TIMI-2910 file (N, C-alpha, C, CB; in pm, 1 decimal, decimal comma, always signed):
<rs>
+----------+----------+----------+----------+----------+----------+----------+----------+----------+----------+----------+----------+------+
!      n_x !      n_y !      n_z !     ca_x !     ca_y !     ca_z !      c_x !      c_y !      c_z !     cb_x !     cb_y !     cb_z ! resn !
+----------+----------+----------+----------+----------+----------+----------+----------+----------+----------+----------+----------+------+
! +14598,6 ! +11539,5 ! +15926,4 ! +14727,6 ! +11532,1 ! +15934,5 ! +14763,0 ! +11484,9 ! +15787,9 ! +14773,1 ! +11441,5 ! +16052,4 !  Met !
! +14850,5 ! +11515,6 ! +15702,8 ! +14910,3 ! +11470,9 ! +15567,0 ! +14984,2 ! +11358,2 ! +15618,8 ! +15007,0 ! +11583,1 ! +15481,9 !  Ile !
! +14968,3 ! +11239,6 ! +15537,1 ! +15042,5 ! +11136,8 ! +15568,0 ! +15156,7 ! +11130,0 ! +15449,6 ! +14950,9 ! +11010,4 ! +15584,0 !  Lys !
! +15241,2 ! +11136,2 ! +15482,0 ! +15396,7 ! +11136,8 ! +15397,0 ! +15423,8 ! +11013,3 ! +15347,5 ! +15531,8 ! +11172,5 ! +15487,5 !  Met !
! +15440,3 ! +10998,9 ! +15211,6 ! +15471,1 ! +10862,4 ! +15140,8 ! +15603,6 ! +10836,9 ! +15161,0 ! +15443,6 ! +10857,0 ! +14989,0 !  Met !
! +15651,1 ! +10682,1 ! +15155,2 ! +15812,5 ! +10660,1 ! +15179,8 ! +15831,8 ! +10671,2 ! +15024,7 ! +15875,5 ! +10493,0 ! +15264,9 !  Asn !
! +15993,0 ! +10676,8 ! +15025,5 ! +16060,7 ! +10698,4 ! +14917,8 ! +16064,0 ! +10576,5 ! +14823,6 ! +16185,8 ! +10741,5 ! +14956,2 !  Ser !
! +16010,5 ! +10455,2 ! +14843,5 ! +15967,1 ! +10349,9 ! +14725,4 ! +15836,2 ! +10370,1 ! +14687,3 ! +15975,9 ! +10198,8 ! +14764,3 !  Gly !
! +15729,0 ! +10431,5 ! +14753,4 ! +15614,7 ! +10480,7 ! +14710,5 ! +15635,0 ! +10544,4 ! +14592,4 ! +15556,7 ! +10558,0 ! +14798,3 !  Ala !
! +15687,4 ! +10660,3 ! +14604,2 ! +15729,6 ! +10770,5 ! +14521,2 ! +15797,1 ! +10724,7 ! +14397,5 ! +15818,6 ! +10860,0 ! +14595,5 !  Ile !
! +15903,2 ! +10657,2 ! +14405,5 ! +15971,4 ! +10574,9 ! +14308,9 ! +15863,2 ! +10498,2 ! +14201,7 ! +16060,5 ! +10466,2 ! +14394,4 !  Lys !
! +15768,4 ! +10424,1 ! +14286,8 ! +15673,3 ! +10320,0 ! +14218,0 ! +15585,8 ! +10415,6 ! +14137,5 ! +15579,4 ! +10218,7 ! +14328,4 !  Ala !
! +15535,0 ! +10534,8 ! +14187,3 ! +15448,9 ! +10618,1 ! +14110,2 ! +15513,3 ! +10672,3 ! +14028,4 ! +15380,7 ! +10706,2 ! +14169,1 !  Tyr !
! +15655,7 ! +10728,9 ! +14056,5 ! +15729,6 ! +10789,6 ! +13902,2 ! +15746,6 ! +10677,7 ! +13796,2 ! +15900,4 ! +10854,3 ! +13925,9 !  Thr !
! +15764,1 ! +10552,0 ! +13790,8 ! +15790,7 ! +10468,9 ! +13705,3 ! +15647,9 ! +10437,2 ! +13650,1 ! +15872,0 ! +10359,1 ! +13760,8 !  Arg !
! +15558,2 ! +10435,8 ! +13713,3 ! +15412,7 ! +10412,1 ! +13681,8 ! +15352,0 ! +10540,0 ! +13588,0 ! +15326,6 ! +10397,8 ! +13831,5 !  Phe !
! +15381,2 ! +10675,1 ! +13598,4 ! +15397,9 ! +10773,3 ! +13525,0 ! +15462,7 ! +10771,0 ! +13408,4 ! +15439,9 ! +10846,7 ! +13583,8 !  Phe !
! +15574,9 ! +10734,8 ! +13411,2 ! +15676,0 ! +10736,4 ! +13315,1 ! +15658,1 ! +10641,1 ! +13205,1 ! +15797,5 ! +10713,9 ! +13376,0 !  Arg !
! +15587,5 ! +10535,8 ! +13222,4 ! +15506,2 ! +10419,6 ! +13137,9 ! +15415,1 ! +10514,4 ! +13058,6 ! +15408,9 ! +10295,1 ! +13239,5 !  Val !
! +15348,5 ! +10579,0 ! +13114,6 ! +15215,6 ! +10628,2 ! +13091,4 ! +15253,8 ! +10790,8 ! +12992,9 ! +15125,6 ! +10649,8 ! +13268,3 !  Leu !
! +15385,9 ! +10801,0 ! +13024,5 ! +15429,9 ! +10947,7 ! +12966,9 ! +15446,1 ! +10946,3 ! +12801,6 ! +15588,1 ! +10994,9 ! +13037,8 !  Ser !
! +15443,8 ! +10832,8 ! +12756,0 ! +15428,3 ! +10832,1 ! +12573,0 ! +15283,6 ! +10866,3 ! +12536,8 ! +15461,1 ! +10662,2 ! +12492,3 !  Asp !
! +15274,3 ! +10897,6 ! +12417,5 ! +15152,2 ! +10941,9 ! +12344,4 ! +15086,2 ! +10812,4 ! +12317,2 ! +15180,7 ! +11028,3 ! +12208,5 !  Ser !
! +15164,8 ! +10709,6 ! +12237,0 ! +15116,2 ! +10597,5 ! +12205,7 ! +15078,7 ! +10515,9 ! +12334,5 ! +15207,9 ! +10534,6 ! +12119,5 !  Thr !
! +15158,5 ! +10495,9 ! +12396,0 ! +15137,7 ! +10398,3 ! +12515,1 ! +14994,4 ! +10466,7 ! +12609,6 ! +15304,6 ! +10393,9 ! +12621,4 !  Arg !
! +15009,9 ! +10575,7 ! +12614,6 ! +14901,8 ! +10626,1 ! +12672,2 ! +14752,0 ! +10609,6 ! +12622,7 ! +14930,4 ! +10745,1 ! +12677,3 !  Leu !
! +14773,3 ! +10621,3 ! +12498,0 ! +14624,4 ! +10552,7 ! +12382,1 ! +14617,7 ! +10432,8 ! +12396,9 ! +14630,3 ! +10561,2 ! +12206,8 !  Gly !
! +14712,0 ! +10303,9 ! +12383,0 ! +14691,0 ! +10216,7 ! +12446,9 ! +14621,0 ! +10168,2 ! +12555,4 ! +14753,9 ! +10206,2 ! +12454,3 !  Ile !
! +14660,6 ! +10231,6 ! +12664,0 ! +14608,3 ! +10193,6 ! +12806,1 ! +14462,0 ! +10243,9 ! +12833,0 ! +14705,3 ! +10257,8 ! +12920,0 !  Val !
! +14446,9 ! +10394,1 ! +12730,5 ! +14309,2 ! +10408,2 ! +12724,7 ! +14189,0 ! +10337,8 ! +12675,7 ! +14302,3 ! +10489,4 ! +12681,4 !  Leu !
! +14235,0 ! +10277,7 ! +12550,5 ! +14163,5 ! +10193,0 ! +12463,3 ! +14170,3 ! +10072,7 ! +12566,8 ! +14231,3 ! +10170,3 ! +12304,4 !  Leu !
! +14275,9 ! +10011,9 ! +12607,0 ! +14232,7 !  +9877,9 ! +12678,9 ! +14149,8 !  +9914,8 ! +12804,2 ! +14366,2 !  +9784,9 ! +12726,1 !  Leu !
! +14164,4 ! +10033,2 ! +12851,8 ! +14061,8 ! +10025,5 ! +12987,1 ! +13896,4 ! +10009,5 ! +12928,4 ! +14077,7 ! +10195,2 ! +13093,4 !  Ala !
! +13868,1 ! +10026,4 ! +12799,3 ! +13744,2 !  +9984,7 ! +12767,5 ! +13734,7 !  +9824,4 ! +12755,5 ! +13705,9 ! +10054,7 ! +12642,5 !  Lys !
! +13846,3 !  +9753,5 ! +12778,5 ! +13827,5 !  +9592,1 ! +12744,8 ! +13939,4 !  +9561,0 ! +12651,0 ! +13674,1 !  +9549,5 ! +12667,7 !  Gly !
! +13953,3 !  +9406,1 ! +12632,4 ! +14060,6 !  +9342,7 ! +12581,3 ! +14032,3 !  +9378,0 ! +12416,1 ! +14065,3 !  +9175,8 ! +12630,0 !  Glu !
! +14146,1 !  +9382,4 ! +12380,1 ! +14189,6 !  +9410,8 ! +12221,7 ! +14285,5 !  +9352,2 ! +12172,7 ! +14224,7 !  +9534,7 ! +12188,9 !  Leu !
! +14282,4 !  +9294,2 ! +12000,8 ! +14408,4 !  +9231,7 ! +11968,6 ! +14471,8 !  +9358,9 ! +11900,1 ! +14396,8 !  +9088,9 ! +11870,7 !  Cys !
! +14594,6 !  +9321,5 ! +11866,8 ! +14703,6 !  +9414,8 ! +11814,0 ! +14645,9 !  +9503,2 ! +11687,8 ! +14838,0 !  +9322,1 ! +11764,8 !  Val !
! +14555,4 !  +9427,8 ! +11600,9 ! +14503,6 !  +9486,0 ! +11501,0 ! +14406,4 !  +9591,3 ! +11527,1 ! +14456,5 !  +9397,7 ! +11429,1 !  Cys !
! +14334,1 !  +9573,4 ! +11619,4 ! +14233,6 !  +9672,6 ! +11629,7 ! +14304,2 !  +9800,5 ! +11712,1 ! +14098,4 !  +9607,3 ! +11706,7 !  Gln !
! +14426,7 !  +9799,6 ! +11780,7 ! +14513,5 !  +9902,2 ! +11833,7 ! +14552,1 !  +9975,8 ! +11702,9 ! +14642,9 !  +9842,6 ! +11920,3 !  Ile !
! +14601,9 !  +9893,9 ! +11636,8 ! +14673,1 !  +9965,8 ! +11516,4 ! +14580,9 ! +10053,1 ! +11451,0 ! +14729,7 !  +9867,4 ! +11408,6 !  Glu !
! +14448,5 ! +10036,2 ! +11426,3 ! +14348,0 ! +10092,8 ! +11340,4 ! +14299,7 ! +10224,1 ! +11422,7 ! +14224,0 !  +9981,5 ! +11308,0 !  Ser !
! +14323,1 ! +10174,7 ! +11557,9 ! +14241,2 ! +10293,0 ! +11627,1 ! +14323,2 ! +10394,8 ! +11663,1 ! +14166,7 ! +10254,9 ! +11752,1 !  Ala !
! +14476,2 ! +10376,9 ! +11649,0 ! +14586,4 ! +10458,4 ! +11661,6 ! +14634,7 ! +10513,7 ! +11542,9 ! +14683,2 ! +10395,0 ! +11720,3 !  Leu !
! +14631,4 ! +10468,4 ! +11451,5 ! +14661,2 ! +10472,8 ! +11314,7 ! +14839,3 ! +10446,9 ! +11313,2 ! +14602,6 ! +10631,0 ! +11247,0 !  Lys !
! +14876,5 ! +10365,1 ! +11363,1 ! +15019,1 ! +10314,6 ! +11363,4 ! +15058,7 ! +10192,6 ! +11323,1 ! +15066,6 ! +10318,3 ! +11475,1 !  Glu !
! +15147,2 ! +10189,3 ! +11288,8 ! +15226,3 ! +10044,7 ! +11257,9 ! +15210,3 !  +9913,7 ! +11333,4 ! +15366,9 ! +10065,3 ! +11273,4 !  His !
! +15220,6 !  +9812,1 ! +11275,1 ! +15187,6 !  +9684,2 ! +11422,9 ! +15328,2 !  +9673,3 ! +11487,8 ! +15131,8 !  +9483,9 ! +11364,9 !  Gln !
! +15456,9 !  +9719,2 ! +11406,7 ! +15578,5 !  +9684,8 ! +11470,5 ! +15570,5 !  +9813,9 ! +11602,5 ! +15726,3 !  +9691,9 ! +11345,5 !  Ala !
! +15519,7 !  +9906,4 ! +11595,3 ! +15519,4 ! +10032,8 ! +11675,2 ! +15444,4 !  +9994,8 ! +11798,9 ! +15451,0 ! +10159,8 ! +11598,4 !  Lys !
! +15316,8 !  +9929,0 ! +11746,7 ! +15204,6 !  +9896,5 ! +11874,3 ! +15279,0 !  +9781,6 ! +11939,5 ! +15027,7 !  +9842,3 ! +11822,3 !  Ile !
! +15332,2 !  +9682,0 ! +11878,7 ! +15392,6 !  +9580,3 ! +11937,0 ! +15500,0 !  +9596,1 ! +12025,2 ! +15426,6 !  +9508,5 ! +11853,0 !  Ser !
! +15590,6 !  +9695,3 ! +12003,1 ! +15691,6 !  +9764,6 ! +12077,2 ! +15646,9 !  +9809,5 ! +12215,4 ! +15736,8 !  +9880,5 ! +12000,0 !  Arg !
! +15528,0 !  +9896,5 ! +12176,8 ! +15468,3 !  +9961,2 ! +12323,9 ! +15397,3 !  +9857,2 ! +12391,5 ! +15358,2 ! +10091,6 ! +12308,1 !  His !
! +15323,4 !  +9761,8 ! +12342,1 ! +15249,5 !  +9655,4 ! +12402,9 ! +15374,8 !  +9599,0 ! +12483,1 ! +15169,4 !  +9546,5 ! +12292,1 !  Leu !
! +15484,1 !  +9550,0 ! +12424,3 ! +15585,2 !  +9459,8 ! +12503,5 ! +15630,8 !  +9561,8 ! +12623,4 ! +15728,2 !  +9403,0 ! +12399,7 !  Ala !
! +15635,2 !  +9707,0 ! +12602,5 ! +15699,3 !  +9754,7 ! +12708,2 ! +15594,4 !  +9766,6 ! +12827,9 ! +15766,3 !  +9884,7 ! +12669,8 !  Tyr !
! +15475,7 !  +9784,0 ! +12785,0 ! +15355,3 !  +9801,9 ! +12903,3 ! +15369,6 !  +9686,6 ! +12973,3 ! +15192,3 !  +9815,3 ! +12853,3 !  Leu !
! +15395,1 !  +9565,9 ! +12905,8 ! +15391,4 !  +9423,9 ! +12959,5 ! +15497,2 !  +9418,8 ! +13067,9 ! +15420,2 !  +9310,4 ! +12843,7 !  Arg !
! +15604,9 !  +9453,5 ! +13000,6 ! +15748,7 !  +9445,9 ! +13089,5 ! +15733,2 !  +9515,9 ! +13216,6 ! +15880,7 !  +9518,4 ! +13013,3 !  Lys !
! +15612,8 !  +9626,6 ! +13230,9 ! +15610,6 !  +9726,9 ! +13328,4 ! +15469,0 !  +9687,6 ! +13415,5 ! +15612,8 !  +9884,4 ! +13253,4 !  His !
! +15422,0 !  +9566,3 ! +13387,8 ! +15310,4 !  +9517,6 ! +13457,6 ! +15195,2 !  +9599,3 ! +13412,9 ! +15329,8 !  +9521,6 ! +13607,4 !  Gly !
! +15188,9 !  +9658,9 ! +13345,6 ! +15041,8 !  +9729,4 ! +13301,1 ! +14946,9 !  +9666,6 ! +13219,6 ! +15059,3 !  +9848,6 ! +13227,1 !  Ile !
! +14998,8 !  +9565,5 ! +13118,7 ! +14911,2 !  +9506,2 ! +13032,3 ! +14933,8 !  +9375,7 ! +13048,6 ! +14920,7 !  +9546,0 ! +12899,9 !  Val !
! +14854,6 !  +9266,6 ! +13013,8 ! +14860,0 !  +9135,8 ! +13008,8 ! +14801,8 !  +9070,7 ! +12872,6 ! +14792,6 !  +9090,9 ! +13125,8 !  Gln !
! +14840,9 !  +8916,9 ! +12833,3 ! +14822,2 !  +8894,5 ! +12725,5 ! +14744,2 !  +8761,6 ! +12701,3 ! +14934,0 !  +8907,3 ! +12673,1 !  Thr !
! +14667,0 !  +8733,0 ! +12646,2 ! +14611,6 !  +8612,3 ! +12598,0 ! +14633,5 !  +8573,6 ! +12473,0 ! +14491,3 !  +8611,1 ! +12610,5 !  Arg !
! +14653,5 !  +8466,9 ! +12449,9 ! +14630,2 !  +8351,4 ! +12326,6 ! +14553,9 !  +8334,2 ! +12283,9 ! +14641,9 !  +8246,0 ! +12328,7 !  Ser !
! +14462,5 !  +8335,6 ! +12159,4 ! +14406,2 !  +8224,9 ! +12109,3 ! +14423,5 !  +8214,8 ! +11947,7 ! +14263,7 !  +8225,5 ! +12153,7 !  Gln !
! +14456,0 !  +8055,4 ! +11912,9 ! +14523,8 !  +8014,6 ! +11783,4 ! +14618,4 !  +8121,5 ! +11797,7 ! +14433,9 !  +8010,6 ! +11637,5 !  Trp !
! +14618,9 !  +8200,2 ! +11671,5 ! +14749,8 !  +8266,5 ! +11627,4 ! +14743,2 !  +8429,8 ! +11693,8 ! +14760,1 !  +8264,7 ! +11439,3 !  Lys !
! +14643,5 !  +8457,7 ! +11717,1 ! +14585,5 !  +8584,6 ! +11782,6 ! +14637,2 !  +8650,2 ! +11900,3 ! +14462,7 !  +8561,7 ! +11816,6 !  Trp !
! +14674,6 !  +8730,0 ! +11957,0 ! +14727,3 !  +8748,4 ! +12104,7 ! +14628,4 !  +8889,5 ! +12125,5 ! +14929,9 !  +8774,2 ! +12123,4 !  Lys !
! +14576,7 !  +8885,8 ! +12271,7 ! +14487,9 !  +8985,9 ! +12308,5 ! +14540,1 !  +8988,1 ! +12426,4 ! +14340,8 !  +8969,3 ! +12297,2 !  Tyr !
! +14541,3 !  +9169,0 ! +12424,2 ! +14585,6 !  +9265,6 ! +12530,5 ! +14446,9 !  +9316,5 ! +12644,9 ! +14652,9 !  +9408,4 ! +12437,8 !  Tyr !
! +14492,9 !  +9335,4 ! +12743,3 ! +14406,6 !  +9390,3 ! +12841,1 ! +14462,9 !  +9424,1 ! +12942,8 ! +14313,8 !  +9319,8 ! +12876,7 !  Ser !
! +14447,6 !  +9524,7 ! +13030,9 ! +14505,7 !  +9598,5 ! +13147,4 ! +14500,3 !  +9493,4 ! +13249,3 ! +14426,4 !  +9735,2 ! +13191,8 !  Leu !
! +14623,3 !  +9470,7 ! +13318,7 ! +14639,2 !  +9410,1 ! +13433,4 ! +14537,7 !  +9481,3 ! +13562,5 ! +14796,2 !  +9417,0 ! +13458,0 !  Phe !
! +14506,2 !  +9381,8 ! +13637,3 ! +14398,6 !  +9471,0 ! +13773,3 ! +14508,9 !  +9553,4 ! +13835,6 ! +14310,9 !  +9350,6 ! +13925,8 !  Lys !
! +14487,7 !  +9667,0 ! +13873,0 ! +14588,0 !  +9773,4 ! +13907,4 ! +14625,4 !  +9671,9 ! +14079,4 ! +14497,8 !  +9981,6 ! +13916,6 !  Pro !
! +14760,4 !  +9722,3 ! +14094,7 ! +14830,7 !  +9676,8 ! +14189,7 ! +14793,6 !  +9734,4 ! +14297,7 ! +14951,2 !  +9684,6 ! +14171,6 !  Arg !
! +14762,7 !  +9844,4 ! +14330,6 ! +14682,1 !  +9907,0 ! +14465,3 ! +14584,0 ! +10020,5 ! +14425,0 ! +14793,2 !  +9977,0 ! +14581,0 !  Asp !
! +14532,6 ! +10088,7 ! +14520,5 ! +14471,1 ! +10209,0 ! +14500,9 ! +14481,2 ! +10297,0 ! +14424,0 ! +14474,5 ! +10258,4 ! +14570,0 !  Lys !
! +14614,9 ! +10339,4 ! +14445,8 ! +14671,8 ! +10454,7 ! +14393,2 ! +14650,6 ! +10423,8 ! +14204,4 ! +14852,0 ! +10467,6 ! +14461,3 !  Phe !
! +14695,7 ! +10321,6 ! +14176,1 ! +14681,0 ! +10295,0 ! +14062,1 ! +14520,6 ! +10261,8 ! +13963,5 ! +14766,1 ! +10199,7 ! +14072,6 !  Glu !
! +14446,3 ! +10216,9 ! +14064,4 ! +14308,6 ! +10210,1 ! +14023,6 ! +14278,5 ! +10358,3 ! +14013,5 ! +14211,0 ! +10127,1 ! +14126,0 !  Lys !
! +14283,0 ! +10419,9 ! +14105,6 ! +14231,7 ! +10567,1 ! +14089,4 ! +14301,2 ! +10657,6 ! +13985,5 ! +14245,5 ! +10639,5 ! +14223,0 !  Asn !
! +14409,6 ! +10641,7 ! +13972,5 ! +14476,9 ! +10716,7 ! +13831,3 ! +14415,4 ! +10659,5 ! +13705,2 ! +14650,5 ! +10690,1 ! +13814,7 !  Ile !
! +14382,6 ! +10536,3 ! +13684,7 ! +14335,8 ! +10463,0 ! +13583,8 ! +14176,8 ! +10491,7 ! +13568,6 ! +14371,9 ! +10316,5 ! +13610,4 !  Leu !
! +14134,7 ! +10514,7 ! +13662,8 ! +14016,9 ! +10554,8 ! +13650,1 ! +13957,5 ! +10697,7 ! +13616,0 ! +13979,5 ! +10519,4 ! +13745,5 !  Lys !
! +14062,8 ! +10780,8 ! +13666,0 ! +14095,9 ! +10912,7 ! +13652,8 ! +14108,6 ! +10956,9 ! +13473,8 ! +14242,1 ! +10930,0 ! +13743,2 !  Cys !
! +14198,8 ! +10880,0 ! +13439,1 ! +14229,9 ! +10912,0 ! +13338,4 ! +14122,3 ! +10843,2 ! +13230,7 ! +14366,2 ! +10884,8 ! +13331,7 !  Leu !
! +14053,6 ! +10748,1 ! +13244,1 ! +13965,1 ! +10730,0 ! +13160,3 ! +13835,9 ! +10804,1 ! +13170,2 ! +13949,6 ! +10611,5 ! +13159,2 !  Gln !
! +13829,9 ! +10875,7 ! +13257,1 ! +13686,6 ! +10973,1 ! +13277,0 ! +13730,6 ! +11089,3 ! +13215,6 ! +13629,8 ! +11011,8 ! +13443,5 !  Glu !
! +13854,5 ! +11119,3 ! +13206,0 ! +13898,6 ! +11259,9 ! +13167,3 ! +13927,1 ! +11253,7 ! +13033,3 ! +14019,6 ! +11315,0 ! +13242,7 !  Cys !
! +13953,8 ! +11138,9 ! +12971,8 ! +13982,0 ! +11142,6 ! +12825,1 ! +13870,1 ! +11071,1 ! +12753,1 ! +14121,2 ! +11076,0 ! +12790,1 !  Phe !
! +13760,6 ! +11024,1 ! +12797,7 ! +13662,0 ! +11008,2 ! +12775,5 ! +13577,6 ! +11107,6 ! +12691,9 ! +13631,0 ! +10982,6 ! +12873,0 !  Ala !
! +13587,9 ! +11244,1 ! +12746,4 ! +13545,7 ! +11328,9 ! +12697,0 ! +13610,7 ! +11432,7 ! +12589,6 ! +13509,8 ! +11366,1 ! +12784,7 !  Lys !
! +13734,0 ! +11351,1 ! +12556,9 ! +13829,4 ! +11452,5 ! +12454,9 ! +13809,5 ! +11379,9 ! +12309,9 ! +14023,1 ! +11457,0 ! +12504,0 !  Glu !
! +13802,9 ! +11465,3 ! +12237,7 ! +13766,8 ! +11408,8 ! +12093,0 ! +13843,6 ! +11329,2 ! +12034,0 ! +13752,5 ! +11496,9 ! +12000,6 !  Ala !
! +13978,5 ! +11343,1 ! +12073,4 ! +14107,4 ! +11258,1 ! +12028,7 ! +14061,3 ! +11101,9 ! +12060,9 ! +14262,3 ! +11306,4 ! +12126,0 !  Leu !
! +14023,4 ! +11082,9 ! +12170,9 ! +14017,2 ! +10974,4 ! +12231,7 ! +13892,5 ! +10900,4 ! +12160,6 ! +14010,0 ! +10999,5 ! +12380,9 !  Phe !
! +13784,5 ! +10944,6 ! +12181,4 ! +13650,6 ! +10928,3 ! +12077,0 ! +13664,9 ! +10902,0 ! +11920,6 ! +13567,9 ! +11063,9 ! +12080,4 !  Lys !
! +13750,8 ! +10948,2 ! +11841,7 ! +13796,2 ! +10935,8 ! +11736,5 ! +13884,2 ! +10774,7 ! +11728,1 ! +13872,5 ! +11067,7 ! +11717,4 !  Ser !
! +13938,0 ! +10742,1 ! +11855,6 ! +14025,2 ! +10615,6 ! +11821,0 ! +13912,9 ! +10545,4 ! +11823,0 ! +14151,0 ! +10560,0 ! +11918,8 !  Tyr !
! +13802,1 ! +10512,9 ! +11889,4 ! +13685,8 ! +10436,4 ! +11878,6 ! +13645,0 ! +10426,1 ! +11751,9 ! +13585,9 ! +10481,8 ! +11952,1 !  Phe !
! +13615,1 ! +10538,8 ! +11665,4 ! +13551,1 ! +10540,0 ! +11575,8 ! +13638,7 ! +10477,3 ! +11457,4 ! +13500,9 ! +10664,6 ! +11566,2 !  Lys !
! +13804,4 ! +10513,3 ! +11464,1 ! +13875,1 ! +10458,7 ! +11382,5 ! +13913,6 ! +10352,0 ! +11389,9 ! +13947,4 ! +10506,6 ! +11363,9 !  Gln !
! +13869,5 ! +10245,8 ! +11493,2 ! +13894,8 ! +10121,7 ! +11517,4 ! +13822,6 ! +10029,7 ! +11421,3 ! +13865,8 ! +10097,0 ! +11649,0 !  Met !
! +13884,8 !  +9940,4 ! +11357,4 ! +13816,2 !  +9864,3 ! +11256,0 ! +13817,3 !  +9699,8 ! +11306,8 ! +13896,4 !  +9890,5 ! +11104,6 !  Lys !
! +13726,0 !  +9617,3 ! +11284,1 ! +13728,2 !  +9481,1 ! +11302,7 ! +13862,0 !  +9437,2 ! +11213,3 ! +13581,3 !  +9411,9 ! +11256,0 !  Glu !
! +13936,8 !  +9324,0 ! +11307,6 ! +14071,3 !  +9282,2 ! +11210,4 ! +13989,1 !  +9197,1 ! +11082,1 ! +14209,2 !  +9157,3 ! +11311,4 !  Cys !
! +14078,0 !  +9190,6 ! +11008,1 ! +14039,7 !  +9148,2 ! +10844,2 ! +14006,7 !  +8992,0 ! +10882,9 ! +14194,6 !  +9168,4 ! +10703,4 !  Val !
! +14104,3 !  +8942,9 ! +10945,2 ! +14073,1 !  +8785,1 ! +10984,1 ! +14046,5 !  +8771,0 ! +11124,8 ! +14195,8 !  +8683,6 ! +10952,0 !  Ser !
! +13969,7 !  +8710,7 ! +11191,1 ! +13920,8 !  +8664,0 ! +11297,9 ! +13954,1 !  +8528,2 ! +11335,1 ! +13800,7 !  +8679,6 ! +11290,6 !  Gln !
! +14002,8 !  +8525,9 ! +11440,2 ! +14033,3 !  +8361,1 ! +11499,7 ! +13909,3 !  +8270,2 ! +11460,9 ! +14048,9 !  +8352,7 ! +11689,9 !  Pro !
! +13937,1 !  +8152,8 ! +11460,6 ! +13807,3 !  +8073,6 ! +11495,0 ! +13742,1 !  +8084,2 ! +11606,0 ! +13822,3 !  +7952,0 ! +11492,7 !  Pro !
! +13657,0 !  +8023,4 ! +11618,6 ! +13575,4 !  +8035,4 ! +11759,7 ! +13629,2 !  +7916,7 ! +11828,2 ! +13397,6 !  +8029,5 ! +11750,2 !  Asp !
! +13621,3 !  +7911,1 ! +11960,5 ! +13704,4 !  +7785,3 ! +12017,3 ! +13612,2 !  +7661,2 ! +12020,4 ! +13762,4 !  +7812,9 ! +12175,6 !  Lys !
! +13534,4 !  +7634,7 ! +11957,2 ! +13475,4 !  +7515,4 ! +11938,4 ! +13509,0 !  +7435,4 ! +11794,8 ! +13332,5 !  +7544,0 ! +11954,4 !  Glu !
! +13579,0 !  +7535,2 ! +11687,2 ! +13607,2 !  +7515,5 ! +11552,8 ! +13775,2 !  +7489,8 ! +11588,7 ! +13556,8 !  +7655,7 ! +11441,9 !  Asp !
! +13840,2 !  +7480,8 ! +11691,3 ! +13986,9 !  +7434,3 ! +11700,9 ! +14024,4 !  +7326,6 ! +11752,7 ! +14058,0 !  +7508,2 ! +11760,4 !  Ile !
+----------+----------+----------+----------+----------+----------+----------+----------+----------+----------+----------+----------+------+
</rs>
């Protein structure tokens, strides 16, 4: 027997996919699926300006997809833990599917180390 979804779940899933429907935001999510990154790393991987990346990161943060941590003057972004099994499965599926795509592979080749790195915690 097929279990029917309630309208609240459908609305939540629709919002989740809407957040991922932008190519820049999707690229950010796919990069962060590999681990925590600073804005400059995302910027170099996607070849986009810092202002555009920051705007999309703020949107992803507002919708509960990414979280931030500060270290000195730098902000690092990572994915929030999925809220439910559905989000966990979708993120896993996206990561596995896009890992085989040439464009996604090129993101990591394009990613450069930040020009300036924050000091080690011991130096602060």
